[in-house]
C-alpha positions as CSV (number, residue, x, y, z in Angstrom):
1,M,0.0,0.0,0.0
2,Y,1.3,3.4,-1.0
3,K,0.8,6.4,1.4
4,E,2.0,9.9,1.8
5,V,4.6,10.6,4.5
6,D,3.7,12.4,7.7
7,A,5.4,15.8,7.0
8,S,5.8,16.4,10.8
9,I,8.6,13.7,10.7
10,W,10.7,16.4,9.0
11,S,11.5,18.7,11.9
12,G,14.5,19.9,13.6
13,R,16.7,22.9,14.5
14,T,16.1,26.0,12.5
15,D,19.0,28.4,12.4
16,H,17.3,30.8,9.9
17,L,13.8,30.8,8.3
18,D,14.9,32.1,4.9
19,R,18.6,32.1,4.4
20,R,19.3,28.8,2.4
21,D,22.9,28.5,3.5
22,S,21.6,28.0,7.1
23,F,19.1,25.3,6.1
24,R,18.9,21.7,7.3
25,Y,17.2,18.8,5.5
26,H,13.9,19.4,7.1
27,Q,13.8,22.9,5.5
28,A,15.1,21.6,2.1
29,V,12.8,18.6,1.5
30,K,9.4,18.9,0.1
31,C,6.6,16.3,0.7
32,I,4.6,15.5,-2.3
33,T,3.0,12.5,-3.9
34,T,4.5,10.6,-6.8
35,Q,1.8,11.9,-9.1
36,E,2.6,15.5,-8.2
37,L,6.3,14.8,-8.9
38,K,5.5,13.9,-12.5
39,Q,4.5,17.5,-13.1
40,I,7.9,18.9,-12.1
41,S,10.4,19.0,-15.0
42,D,13.4,20.3,-13.1
43,K,16.3,18.0,-11.9
44,K,15.3,16.3,-8.7
45,I,16.1,13.6,-6.2
46,S,13.3,11.6,-4.6
47,I,13.1,9.7,-1.4
48,I,10.6,6.8,-0.9
49,G,10.4,4.4,2.1
50,F,9.6,0.7,2.1
51,E,8.0,-0.2,5.4
52,C,8.6,-4.0,5.3
53,D,10.5,-6.7,7.1
54,E,8.4,-9.7,6.0
55,G,11.3,-11.0,3.9
56,V,13.5,-10.8,7.1
57,R,10.8,-12.8,9.0
58,R,10.7,-15.4,6.3
59,N,14.5,-15.6,6.4
60,K,14.4,-16.3,10.1
61,G,16.0,-12.9,11.0
62,R,15.1,-10.3,13.7
63,I,12.2,-8.1,12.6
64,G,12.0,-4.4,13.1
65,A,13.4,-2.9,9.8
66,R,9.9,-1.8,8.8
67,K,10.4,1.1,11.2
68,A,13.6,2.3,9.6
69,P,12.2,4.6,6.8
70,N,10.7,7.0,9.2
71,E,13.3,6.7,11.9
72,I,16.1,7.5,9.3
73,R,14.1,10.5,8.1
74,K,13.9,11.8,11.6
75,Q,17.7,11.6,12.0
76,L,18.3,13.0,8.4
77,A,16.0,16.0,9.2
78,N,18.5,17.7,11.3
79,V,21.6,17.2,9.1
80,P,22.8,20.5,7.6
81,W,21.8,20.9,3.9
82,R,25.0,21.3,2.0
83,G,23.4,20.5,-1.4
84,S,22.8,22.5,-4.5
85,D,19.4,23.9,-5.6
86,T,18.4,20.5,-7.0
87,F,14.9,19.8,-5.8
88,L,14.6,17.2,-3.0
89,F,11.3,15.4,-2.6
90,D,9.9,12.9,-0.2
91,V,7.1,11.0,-1.9
92,G,6.1,8.8,1.0
93,N,6.1,5.1,1.8
94,V,5.1,1.7,0.5
95,T,3.9,-0.4,3.4
96,C,3.8,-4.2,3.3
97,E,0.4,-5.3,4.7
98,G,0.7,-8.4,6.8
99,E,2.6,-11.2,5.0
100,L,1.8,-9.8,1.5
101,L,5.5,-9.3,0.5
102,E,5.2,-9.9,-3.2
103,A,2.2,-7.4,-3.5
104,A,4.3,-4.8,-1.6
105,Q,7.3,-5.3,-3.9
106,L,5.1,-4.9,-7.0
107,E,3.8,-1.6,-5.6
108,L,7.3,-0.4,-4.8
109,G,8.4,-1.3,-8.4
110,N,5.4,0.8,-9.8
111,Q,6.4,3.8,-7.6
112,V,10.2,3.5,-8.5
113,K,9.3,3.3,-12.2
114,D,7.2,6.5,-12.0
115,L,10.0,8.3,-10.2
116,L,12.7,7.3,-12.7
117,N,10.4,8.1,-15.7
118,A,9.8,11.6,-14.1
119,N,13.6,12.1,-14.6
120,S,14.4,11.8,-10.9
121,K,17.2,10.1,-9.1
122,C,15.7,7.8,-6.6
123,I,16.6,6.8,-3.0
124,V,14.7,4.0,-1.4
125,I,14.9,3.6,2.4
126,G,14.1,0.1,3.5
127,G,13.0,-2.1,5.1
128,G,14.6,-5.5,4.9
129,H,16.9,-6.3,1.9
130,E,13.8,-7.7,0.2
131,T,13.4,-4.0,-0.7
132,L,15.9,-4.7,-3.4
133,Y,13.6,-6.9,-5.5
134,G,10.8,-4.3,-5.6
135,H,13.4,-1.7,-6.5
136,Y,14.7,-3.8,-9.3
137,L,11.3,-4.3,-10.7
138,G,10.9,-0.6,-11.0
139,V,14.2,0.0,-12.7
140,R,13.6,-2.8,-15.2
141,E,10.2,-1.4,-16.1
142,S,11.8,2.0,-16.6
143,V,14.7,1.1,-18.7
144,G,13.2,-1.7,-20.8
145,K,14.0,-5.4,-21.3
146,E,17.2,-4.9,-23.4
147,A,19.2,-2.6,-21.1
148,I,22.0,-4.2,-19.0
149,I,21.2,-3.5,-15.4
150,G,24.1,-3.8,-13.0
151,L,23.2,-4.8,-9.5
152,L,25.9,-3.3,-7.3
153,N,25.6,-4.4,-3.8
154,I,27.7,-3.7,-0.6
155,D,26.8,-6.6,1.5
156,A,28.3,-9.3,3.8
157,H,26.0,-11.9,2.2
158,F,25.3,-13.1,-1.4
159,D,21.5,-13.3,-0.9
160,L,21.4,-16.1,-3.4
161,R,19.3,-18.7,-1.5
162,E,16.8,-21.0,-3.2
163,Y,13.2,-19.9,-3.2
164,E,11.0,-23.0,-4.1
165,D,9.0,-22.6,-1.0
166,Q,8.9,-18.8,-0.7
167,T,11.0,-15.7,-1.4
168,S,12.7,-13.8,1.4
169,S,15.4,-11.2,2.2
170,G,17.9,-13.8,1.2
171,T,16.7,-14.8,-2.3
172,M,16.4,-11.6,-4.3
173,F,19.5,-11.8,-6.4
174,K,18.9,-15.4,-7.4
175,Q,15.3,-14.4,-8.3
176,I,16.7,-11.7,-10.6
177,L,19.5,-13.6,-12.2
178,D,17.3,-16.6,-12.8
179,G,14.7,-14.6,-14.7
180,D,16.7,-11.7,-16.3
181,P,19.6,-12.5,-18.8
182,N,20.4,-8.8,-18.9
183,A,21.2,-8.4,-15.3
184,K,24.7,-8.6,-13.8
185,Y,25.6,-8.8,-10.2
186,F,28.7,-7.4,-8.3
187,V,28.9,-7.5,-4.5
188,C,31.7,-6.2,-2.2
189,G,32.1,-6.9,1.5
190,I,31.4,-10.7,1.4
191,Q,32.2,-12.4,4.6
192,R,34.2,-15.7,4.1
193,Y,32.4,-17.3,7.0
194,G,29.0,-15.5,6.6
195,N,28.1,-17.6,3.6
196,T,28.1,-21.3,3.1
197,T,30.2,-23.2,0.5
198,E,27.0,-23.8,-1.4
199,L,26.3,-20.1,-1.7
200,F,29.9,-19.4,-2.9
201,N,29.5,-22.2,-5.5
202,R,26.2,-20.8,-6.6
203,A,27.7,-17.3,-7.0
204,D,30.4,-18.8,-9.2
205,E,27.9,-20.7,-11.3
206,L,25.8,-17.6,-11.8
207,G,28.8,-15.5,-12.8
208,V,28.7,-13.1,-9.8
209,T,31.6,-10.8,-9.3
210,Y,32.5,-10.4,-5.6
211,L,35.1,-9.0,-3.2
212,H,35.8,-10.5,0.2
213,E,35.6,-8.0,3.1
214,D,39.2,-8.8,4.1
215,E,40.7,-8.3,0.7
216,M,39.2,-4.8,-0.1
217,T,41.5,-1.8,-0.4
218,P,40.2,1.6,-1.6
219,E,42.2,1.3,-4.9
220,S,41.3,-2.2,-5.8
221,T,37.6,-1.7,-4.9
222,V,37.2,1.5,-7.0
223,E,38.9,-0.3,-9.9
224,E,36.7,-3.3,-9.7
225,I,33.6,-1.1,-9.4
226,R,34.6,1.0,-12.3
227,T,35.2,-2.0,-14.5
228,F,31.7,-3.4,-13.6
229,I,30.0,-0.1,-14.3
230,E,31.5,0.1,-17.8
231,K,29.8,-3.2,-18.7
232,C,26.3,-2.0,-17.8
233,D,23.8,0.5,-19.1
234,V,22.3,1.4,-15.8
235,I,23.3,0.7,-12.2
236,L,21.0,-0.2,-9.3
237,F,23.0,0.5,-6.2
238,T,22.1,-1.2,-2.9
239,L,23.6,-1.1,0.6
240,C,22.8,-3.8,3.2
241,M,23.9,-2.3,6.6
242,D,25.0,-5.7,8.0
243,V,28.1,-5.3,5.9
244,L,29.4,-2.9,8.5
245,S,31.2,-3.9,11.6
246,A,28.9,-4.3,14.6
247,A,31.1,-1.6,16.3
248,H,29.6,0.9,13.7
249,A,26.2,-0.7,13.1
250,P,24.9,-2.7,16.0
251,G,21.2,-2.2,14.9
252,V,21.0,-4.8,12.1
253,S,19.4,-8.3,12.0
254,A,22.7,-10.0,11.4
255,P,25.6,-8.0,13.0
256,S,29.2,-8.8,12.0
257,P,32.3,-8.6,14.2
258,F,34.5,-8.3,11.1
259,G,32.5,-5.9,8.9
260,L,33.6,-2.9,6.9
261,E,34.5,0.5,8.5
262,A,31.9,3.2,8.1
263,N,34.5,5.4,6.2
264,T,35.0,2.7,3.7
265,V,31.3,2.4,2.9
266,R,31.0,6.2,2.7
267,G,33.9,6.3,0.2
268,I,32.1,3.7,-2.0
269,I,28.9,5.6,-1.8
270,R,30.6,8.8,-2.9
271,F,32.3,7.2,-5.8
272,V,29.3,5.2,-7.1
273,C,26.6,7.8,-6.8
274,E,28.6,10.4,-8.8
275,D,28.5,8.1,-11.8
276,P,25.7,9.2,-14.2
277,K,24.8,5.6,-14.9
278,V,23.6,5.2,-11.3
279,S,19.8,5.8,-11.4
280,S,19.0,4.9,-7.9
281,F,20.2,3.8,-4.4
282,N,18.6,1.8,-1.6
283,I,19.7,1.3,2.0
284,C,18.4,-1.7,3.9
285,E,18.5,-3.7,7.1
286,V,18.5,-0.9,9.6
287,N,16.5,-2.2,12.6
288,P,15.6,0.5,15.2
289,D,14.2,-2.1,17.6
290,I,17.6,-3.4,18.4
291,D,19.8,-0.3,17.8
292,E,21.9,1.2,20.4
293,N,21.3,4.9,21.1
294,N,20.1,5.4,17.4
295,R,23.7,4.7,16.3
296,T,22.8,2.6,13.2
297,V,19.8,4.8,12.3
298,K,22.0,8.0,12.4
299,L,24.7,6.2,10.4
300,G,22.1,5.2,7.8
301,A,20.8,8.8,7.7
302,N,24.3,10.0,7.0
303,F,24.8,7.5,4.2
304,V,21.5,8.7,2.6
305,N,23.0,12.3,2.8
306,E,26.2,11.1,1.1
307,A,24.1,9.6,-1.7
308,V,22.1,12.8,-2.1
309,I,25.1,15.0,-2.3
310,S,27.0,12.6,-4.6
311,F,24.1,12.4,-7.0
312,Q,24.2,16.2,-7.2
313,K,27.9,16.3,-7.8
314,G,27.4,13.7,-10.6
315,E,24.9,16.0,-12.3
316,I,27.3,18.9,-12.6
317,K,30.4,16.9,-13.7
């Protein structure tokens, strides 16, 4: 179900009512509907939430990520606005009703398609990582069947599980690769002992490009990502927050003691989102219910800010 966001979520400190160089996010963002956005021809960035953790529940994880979209907005609201005059819009949330994951993913896909077709960069705030599949449906509808979509994932896990019984937050990439010959998959941050041998073998069989967490350097990671982007027509960029060390992100369903540093992830977001092929970005698996003093929520909000600013920098390159 699609619904407008409660605009009161966007509140925070006000340093000046009119002087734009004193603004924070809550003063820069405008809350409208997807249909209203279609009428705006200017360059823009849109935020949409996916209130869902049904995929996490099916994957036997700890639920709570459905609360993340609004909690991340609350933290983002007070971040100083350092962006350009590009319009920033919040178009609301898609909510999963009960166990109807597939219906919610279809609705998210419809919304993402409309945002992209309205010439907007798109940021999806999940939700469990099942957010990715709905996001993908929208990108594919927008670019057509022949375009090569690059699925660029920062994640500790492959999410290539079988899905004969049901889909979940651990099956999305296999769903896509099984059904779409024009999709390619690159994932960095893979934990050697966070995935079974079967999943490593499946990744190899499906032609997945991956970097282990313990072999990533800034130089090699950028070069691998650049090579991957060159092979694709459009990039769908996704971040699963459990890729981070639990010291930085304790509020996730599957925390990792050996995850990536926050600065490493920030550097990747900056590099990727400045590339004009990157149409959209999603952030997933923040779980406010098990967070510590909003540390993970706040980090997620700052990653969204990095994506927004980097999208803008990419437009003026």
